[in-house]
N, C-alpha and C positions, 0 to 999 in steps of 0.2 A: 501602541495607540491605534495604528491603522488596523491591525488585526482585530482588536477589541471592537472597533466601530463596524468594520466590514463583516465580522463574524456574527454580529447582532442582526444583520440584514440578510446575508446570503443563505444561511441554512434554512430559516423559516420560508423564504421564497422558494428554494429548491424543493423542500419537503411538500409545499403546497402544489407545486407543478407536477412532480413525479410520484408523490405519495408512496415511498418505498415501504415494504413490509419488513419489520425488524424483529428478530427473534434472538433471545439469549443475551440481550444487552447488559443484564445484571452480571455477566461474567467479566465485564470490562471494569478494571479497578478505577476508582474515582480519583486516586492520587498515586504518585510514585512512578518510577520508570517502568515502562511496559512496551513490548514490541507487538505490533498489530500485524500479523502475517496473513495475507490473503491470496486467493487465486486471482488470476488477472485475465479478464475478458475484453476490457475496453478502457480507453483513456478516461472514461467517466468514473471508473472505479475510484480514482483519487479524489473525486468530488463527493461521491455518495457516502464514503466512509466518514470523512470529517463532518458531513452534514448530519448524520444520524448519531454520532457519538457526542455526548454533552461536553466532553473535555477536548482540548486541542490535540489533534493528531498530526504530526509533521510528516509530510511526504517530500520527496525531492522531485524537482521539475527542471526541464531544460532552462538554462540561463537566458535563452533568447526571449522567454516570456516576460522577463523582468527588465529588459533593456529597450523595449519599443518606445517610439516617440509619438508625439501628437496625442489626440484624444483616444484613439484606439489603443495605443501603447500604454497610456496611463490607466485606462479601464482594465486592460489585460493584467497589468501589474497589480492593481488593487484587488482584482478577482482572485489571483493566485495567492497573494499575501493574506487576503481575507480568509482563505481556506487553510492557512498555516503552512504553506509550501515554502521550501527553500530552494534557491537556484543551484544547479550543478552544471559544470561545463562538460558535456558529454563528448566533446571533440578532443578533450585533453586525454592523452594516453595514460595518465595516472588517475583518471576519473574514478575508477572502481575503488582504489585505495582511499581517495579523498572522500568518496561517498560514505565509506565505512567510518572514517574519522569523524565526519559530520554527524553521522548517526550516533556514535558514542558520545559526542558532545551533548546531543539532545537528551540522551538517556541519563547522562551524568547530571543534567539539570533537573532530573526528576520528571521529564516529560514523556509523552507517548510518541513512538516512531513507527510509521507505517512502511511496510516493505512487501514486495512481491517476490517470493523465493524462486518462482519460475524464470524471473529475469525480464521477460517480455511477454506481450499478450499472446494468448492462445488463439490461433486463427481457425482451428477446427473444433474447438469446444472441449478438447481433451485436457486432462490435468498433467502437466509436464513435470519432470523430475526437478526437485528443488536444488538450487545452488546453496553452498554451505555458508554463505555470508550471514544468513539469518542466525545460524548456530554460533558463528564466531561472535556476533553481537551479544547473544544471550549468555554465552559462557563467559565472555569478557566483562559484561556489565552485571552479570549475576541477577538478571531480572526475568520475570515471567514472559511467556509468549502467548498471546491470545490468538487462536486460529479464527479466521473469518472465511465464510463461504458466500460468494456472490453469485447471483443468477439474474439474468435479464438485462444487465447493463450493456451487453453486446447489442441489444436492440435499441438502446437509447443512442449510442454512438458507435456504430459498427466500424470495424477496421477499414481505413481508407476514407472516412468522412471527417470533416473539420468542425461540424456543428452538431450539437445534440438535438434529438427529435423532441418535440414538445407534446406529441400526442400521447394517448394512453399506452403505457408500457408497464408490464408487471415486473417489478424489481424486488428481489428479496435479499436481505442481508442477515446472515446467521452468524452469531458469535458463539464459539465453543468455550469449554472450560479452559482456564489458563494452564499452560504446560510449564511447570516450574523446574528449575535446574538446581538440583541439590548436590549431594556428594557422590551420586552414582557414577560420575565420570572422573572421580579422583583416581589418578594413576593410569587412566586410559589414554593411549596415544592421541595427540591432538587431532590428527586427520580422521581417525576412527570415531572419536567423540563427536566431531562436527557432522560427520556423515550420518551417524545414528540419530542424533538429535534432529537433524534436518528431515530425515525420513519419518520420524515421529510427527513432526509438525505437518508435513505434507499428507501423512495418513489422516491426521485430524481434519485437515482442510477437505480432503476427499470424502470423509464421512459426512461433512456438512453440505457438500455440493452434489454428491452422487456422480461426479464426472468419471469418465473412463480414464484410467491411468495410461499415459502415453508410453511410459517406460524409458524415455530418452529425454535429453535436454532440449529445450526450445531455443533455437538459434534465430537471431534477428536477421531477416533478409537484407543483404547488402544494399539493395536498391530502394528499400522502403524508408519512408520518412516517418518513423514511428516516434511519437512524442513521449511515449511512456516507457 
């Protein structure tokens, strides 16, 4: 109920403020389980994708955003729930496994799940190597992956800032053709299948963004308070 009410208000307001350019939205299935795999430049990425997609796209967010008290805590919780986000305890040593389990539950309900294969935000604009969790989800759930290329979101909410900018910023969201998982991985060792599919997904994202490939994994700085 809260999602239905809030989602009827938040996306129209956000689109009016930032006016993102959207391309290829027809590639997004209107129903059924689907993984939305995007590059990651800003915390705002998890806002702009649910705002432009007409169906619910579930992202994970730090549980702290759902447990605040007072007016600010309530508004924060309503904002995140209105965007379809689910809480995850990132301080839990088993958080990565729990996140994948949560994602599979979402997909098994026939919903869309958003994920950033790079793991954390790019601080230099390059596209980092994808982690294989996205392929694990696709191969386990047997659902398509829609690659998404974002640009400009780093100017709305740069790394290290807590609030989005309200001025004129050019944001583009490009959706690519779905990557389907068929029988091509039958008999292929699990690790190799996940790596190959992940690389295919990242290649499709790179084609949409034109980012320079980093060729390495993106590690989260130990001292950074990165909410995404």
